[in-house]
C-alpha positions in Angstrom: 133.9 133.7 48.5 133.8 129.9 48.2 131.9 127.8 50.9 131.9 124.1 51.6 130.1 122.3 54.4 130.8 118.9 55.8 128.5 116.9 58.1 130.5 115.8 61.2 127.6 114.5 63.3 123.8 114.6 63.6 123.8 118.3 64.2 127.5 119.2 63.8 128.7 120.9 60.6 132.3 121.9 59.5 132.2 124.9 57.3 135.2 126.0 55.3 135.2 129.4 53.8 137.7 131.0 51.3 137.9 134.7 51.0 139.8 136.2 47.9 143.3 137.6 49.0 142.5 140.9 47.3 139.5 141.5 49.7 141.9 141.2 52.6 144.6 143.2 51.1 142.3 146.1 50.1 140.8 146.3 53.6 144.3 146.1 55.3 145.6 148.9 53.0 142.6 151.0 53.6 142.8 150.6 57.4 146.6 151.4 57.3 145.9 154.5 55.3 143.4 155.7 57.8 146.0 155.0 60.5 148.8 156.8 58.7 146.6 160.0 58.7 146.2 159.7 62.5 149.4 158.3 63.9 152.1 160.6 65.3 155.7 159.5 65.1 158.8 161.4 66.2 160.5 163.1 63.3 157.4 163.2 61.0 154.7 165.7 60.7 151.1 164.6 61.5 149.7 162.7 58.5 153.1 162.5 56.7 154.4 159.2 58.1 155.4 157.0 55.1 153.3 154.1 54.4 156.1 151.6 54.6 156.8 152.6 58.2 153.2 152.5 59.2 153.0 149.0 57.6 156.2 147.9 59.3 154.9 149.0 62.8 151.2 148.3 62.5 150.8 145.9 59.6 150.6 142.7 61.5 148.2 144.0 64.2 145.9 145.7 61.6 145.9 142.5 59.5 145.0 140.4 62.4 142.0 142.8 63.2 140.8 142.6 59.6 141.0 138.9 59.5 138.9 138.6 62.7 136.3 141.0 61.2 136.4 139.1 57.8 135.9 135.8 59.5 132.9 137.0 61.5 131.2 138.8 58.5 132.0 136.0 56.1 130.6 133.4 58.4 127.4 135.2 58.7 127.2 135.7 55.0 128.1 131.9 54.4 125.5 130.7 57.0 122.8 132.7 55.0 124.0 131.5 51.7 123.8 127.8 52.9 120.4 128.4 54.6 121.7 126.9 57.8 119.7 127.3 61.1 122.7 127.7 63.3 122.3 127.1 67.1 125.9 127.9 68.0 129.5 128.2 66.9 132.0 126.1 68.8 135.2 127.1 67.0 136.3 129.6 64.4 139.9 129.1 63.3 142.0 130.5 60.3 143.8 127.8 58.2 147.2 127.9 56.9 147.6 129.9 53.7 145.7 128.2 50.9 146.8 127.8 47.3 146.8 131.0 45.5 147.1 133.2 48.6 143.4 133.3 49.4 142.4 133.4 53.0 140.7 130.4 54.4 139.0 129.6 57.8 137.1 126.8 59.3 134.1 127.0 61.5 132.6 124.2 63.6 128.8 124.8 64.0 125.8 123.1 65.6 122.6 123.4 63.6 119.0 122.9 64.7 117.4 119.8 63.6 115.0 119.6 60.7 111.6 119.1 62.3 108.9 117.5 60.0 105.2 119.0 59.8 103.9 118.5 63.3 100.4 116.7 63.3 98.7 116.6 66.6 95.3 115.5 65.2 95.5 112.1 67.0 96.8 113.4 70.2 94.4 112.7 73.1 94.1 115.2 75.9 91.8 115.9 78.9 90.6 119.4 79.7 89.4 119.8 83.3 86.1 121.4 83.8 85.8 123.1 87.3 83.6 125.6 89.0 84.2 127.4 92.3 81.5 126.6 94.7 80.4 128.3 98.0 82.1 125.4 99.8 85.5 126.2 98.1 85.0 129.7 99.2 84.2 128.6 102.9 87.2 126.3 102.8 89.5 129.1 101.8 88.1 131.4 104.4 88.6 128.7 107.1 92.3 128.5 105.9 92.7 132.3 106.3 91.2 132.1 109.7 93.7 129.3 110.7 96.4 131.6 109.6 95.3 134.2 112.0 94.5 131.9 114.9 95.5 132.6 118.5 95.9 130.3 121.6 94.9 130.8 125.1 95.9 128.6 128.1 93.1 126.2 129.4 92.8 123.9 132.5 91.8 120.7 130.9 93.2 117.7 129.1 94.7 118.2 125.7 92.5 117.3 122.6 92.8 117.8 118.8 93.4 121.4 117.9 95.2 122.2 121.1 98.7 123.6 121.2 100.6 121.5 123.8 103.7 123.1 125.4 105.9 120.2 126.6 109.4 119.3 127.6 111.0 115.9 127.0 114.2 114.1 127.7 115.1 111.0 125.6 117.5 108.1 126.3 118.9 106.6 123.1 121.9 104.2 122.6 122.7 104.6 126.4 123.0 108.4 126.1 120.7 111.2 127.5 119.4 113.7 124.9 119.9 116.5 125.6 122.8 116.0 128.0 121.5 118.8 130.2 118.1 120.3 130.6 115.3 119.3 128.3 114.0 119.9 124.8 110.9 122.0 124.5 108.3 121.9 121.7 104.9 123.1 121.2 103.0 120.8 118.7 99.4 121.3 117.7 97.5 118.0 118.0 96.1 116.9 114.7 99.0 118.4 112.7 101.8 116.0 113.4 101.2 113.6 110.5 104.9 112.9 110.5 105.0 111.9 114.2 101.6 110.2 115.2 103.3 108.4 118.1 103.9 111.7 120.0 100.4 112.9 119.4 98.9 109.6 120.7 101.1 110.0 123.8 100.3 113.7 124.4 96.5 113.5 123.8 94.6 113.6 127.0 97.4 114.9 129.2 97.0 118.0 131.3 99.4 120.7 132.4 101.8 119.2 135.0 101.4 115.7 134.0 104.4 113.5 133.1 104.6 110.3 131.1 107.3 107.8 130.0 106.8 106.4 126.6 108.8 104.7 123.8 108.9 106.9 120.7 110.5 106.4 117.2 111.5 109.7 115.9 110.9 110.7 112.3 114.0 110.3 110.0 114.0 114.1 109.4 113.6 115.0 113.0 115.3 118.4 113.8 117.6 116.9 116.5 120.1 114.9 114.6 120.9 112.8 117.6 117.2 111.4 117.7 116.4 111.4 113.9 115.2 108.0 112.9 116.0 106.5 116.4 113.8 104.7 118.8 114.1 106.1 122.3 112.6 106.0 125.8 111.2 109.5 126.4 110.0 111.3 129.4 107.3 113.9 128.6 106.3 116.8 130.8 103.3 118.9 129.8 103.9 122.6 130.7 100.6 124.0 129.4 97.7 123.3 127.1 96.5 126.0 124.8 93.1 126.1 123.1 92.8 127.5 119.6 90.8 130.6 119.0 89.7 131.4 115.5 88.7 135.0 114.5 85.1 135.7 113.5 84.5 136.4 109.8 83.2 140.0 110.2 84.0 143.4 108.8 87.2 143.8 111.0 88.5 140.3 109.6 87.8 141.5 106.1 89.7 144.8 106.7 92.7 142.8 108.0 93.1 141.6 104.3 92.6 145.1 102.9 89.0 144.6 101.9 86.5 147.5 102.6 82.7 146.8 102.2 82.1 144.0 104.7 81.8 140.2 104.6 80.0 140.0 101.2 82.8 142.0 99.5 85.4 139.9 101.2 83.8 136.6 100.0 83.6 138.1 96.4 87.4 138.9 96.7 88.1 135.3 97.8 86.1 133.8 95.0 87.9 136.0 92.5 91.2 134.7 93.8 90.1 131.1 93.6 88.9 131.6 90.1 92.3 133.0 89.1 94.0 130.0 90.8 91.6 127.7 89.0 92.3 129.3 85.4 96.1 129.0 86.1 95.8 125.4 87.3 93.8 124.4 84.3 96.3 126.2 82.0 99.0 124.3 83.8 97.5 121.0 83.4 96.8 121.7 79.8 100.2 123.0 79.1 101.8 119.8 80.9 99.6 117.4 78.9 100.5 119.1 75.6 104.2 119.3 76.3 104.4 115.7 77.7 102.6 114.5 74.5 105.0 116.4 72.2 108.0 115.4 74.3 107.0 111.6 74.2 106.5 111.7 70.5 109.9 113.4 69.7 111.9 112.0 72.7 114.6 110.8 70.2 115.0 114.2 68.5 118.6 115.4 68.8 119.0 118.9 70.3 122.0 121.1 70.0 124.5 120.6 72.9 125.2 124.3 73.0 121.6 125.1 73.6 121.5 122.5 76.5 124.7 124.0 78.0 123.1 127.5 77.9 119.9 126.1 79.5 121.9 124.4 82.2 123.6 127.7 83.0 120.3 129.4 83.2 118.7 126.8 85.5 121.8 127.0 87.8 121.5 130.8 87.9 117.9 130.7 88.7 118.3 128.0 91.4 121.1 130.0 93.1 119.0 133.1 93.1 116.0 131.2 94.6 117.8 129.2 97.2 120.8 131.4 97.9 122.9 128.1 97.9 125.4 126.6 95.4 123.3 125.0 92.5 123.5 121.3 91.6 126.4 120.3 89.1 125.6 120.6 85.5 125.2 116.8 85.0 122.3 116.6 87.3 120.5 119.3 85.5 121.3 118.2 81.9 118.4 115.8 81.4 115.8 118.4 82.5 117.7 121.1 80.4 117.5 118.8 77.4 113.7 118.3 77.8 113.2 122.0 78.1 115.3 122.9 75.0 113.4 120.1 73.1 110.0 121.3 74.0 111.0 124.9 73.4 112.0 124.0 69.9 108.7 122.0 69.2 106.5 124.9 70.4 108.4 127.4 68.3 108.2 125.1 65.4 104.4 124.7 65.7 104.1 128.5 65.9 106.2 128.8 62.7 104.5 126.1 60.8 101.0 127.4 61.6 101.9 131.1 61.4 100.9 131.9 64.9 102.0 135.3 65.9 101.8 137.1 69.3 98.3 138.5 70.0 98.8 142.0 71.5 95.3 141.9 73.1 96.3 138.8 75.1 99.6 140.4 76.0 97.6 143.3 77.5 95.2 141.0 79.3 98.1 139.0 80.8 99.6 142.2 82.2 96.4 143.4 83.6 95.8 140.0 85.3 99.1 140.2 87.0 98.6 143.8 88.0 95.3 143.0 89.7 97.1 141.3 92.4 98.9 144.5 93.4 97.7 147.5 95.3 98.5 149.9 92.6 97.6 148.1 89.2 98.2 151.1 87.0 101.8 151.5 88.2 102.4 147.7 87.6 101.1 148.0 84.1 103.3 151.0 83.3 106.3 149.1 84.8 105.8 146.2 82.4 105.2 148.5 79.5 108.4 150.3 80.1 110.7 147.4 80.8 111.7 145.4 77.7 112.8 142.3 79.7 109.5 142.0 81.3 107.6 142.5 78.1 109.7 139.8 76.4 108.8 137.3 79.2 105.0 138.1 78.9 105.1 137.9 75.1 106.8 134.5 75.2 104.4 133.2 77.7 101.5 134.6 75.5 102.9 133.0 72.4 103.2 129.6 74.2 99.7 129.9 75.3 98.6 130.6 71.8 100.4 127.5 70.6 98.8 125.5 73.4 95.3 126.7 72.4 96.1 125.8 68.7 97.0 122.2 69.8 93.8 122.0 71.9 91.7 123.1 68.9 93.3 120.5 66.7 93.8 117.5 69.0 91.3 115.2 70.4 90.2 116.8 73.7 87.8 115.3 76.1 86.4 117.5 79.0 86.6 116.0 82.4 84.7 117.4 85.3 86.6 117.7 88.6 86.3 119.6 91.9 88.6 122.5 92.7 90.3 120.3 95.3 90.9 117.6 92.7 92.2 120.2 90.3 94.6 121.7 92.8 95.7 118.2 93.9 94.6 118.7 97.5 
């Protein structure tokens, strides 16, 4: 077998392979001989069909099958011989019969770029240092109480925290909105950051009161005819409801599946916050490392076939998440290219520094995920028995190990911050 490789672009290669004719002929003859013993033709006993008839009827088909197999196997052999790291094969075509009758084909390939030794010793990074305080636990419990709040009607003027049930009619561009009846809404005062004018107008009103006021509706207001418009509005308060928050007691804890009272409930909240904290720190460190690597190698070419595959995967994920038609490929191509480049850099760091998957960390990651479910043992068994899920976990763990290696070898400065700062709240 003779192989030649031509560079046709930064990452594009054209490989020409010649296979001796006798290799083809022997495989075709062997395949036809097998077929002769199996084929049944009228007028001939099984296994007694003359070879010239078998060749006449099936020779072209068998030769085409053999050539396809030869191209695939010879291509892989040639890639190994040339020590190419192939990202994709864009075309594989036989050439017209070469001199001497040898079989020749051409393959257009994309290869991964040659990445030099990755040195991160001068990369500067910040590592967040955060502790969960009693105040953080109190804030989360207050959030949980808000999620289970109730309202009861009161006979007084509306104030912050109250839910105000009101109807309104607006006049905009000489038209009444709505044409008949009135729109009804029930905002909670203090939660209308996008519509402060309405809060100011309603605050202090009581049930049965009416008020006419000029309002500029938000651009994303739910009624299209009013969105972004300034209108004269007539407001009518139907009722004022005061908020009632549940007490933090044993019954409240049981509502979240916690037995053992308030102390046990607070411990559970703290553990969840600590889990969120660890994940947020990991995410920040991962982002800092990947952005640093991406900036250093922003000009590194990536295989178009890998980018196309990543685009298709992103489109599929978005469609599954939203249930809607995903964005066109061109809108995702920039992000896909960055993801492919970063994946290549992280993989190369692992290869250059002989970083292999740590089974202990894989088990710890599975157990951490399982802790969030009611039956952790069943979740662990599910992951262990499902290769696709295990692949995902192992890839995540390997990336974490690479990130840890970078942090050990880069210039890292610890930065104290509160839990709220860490979470961007």
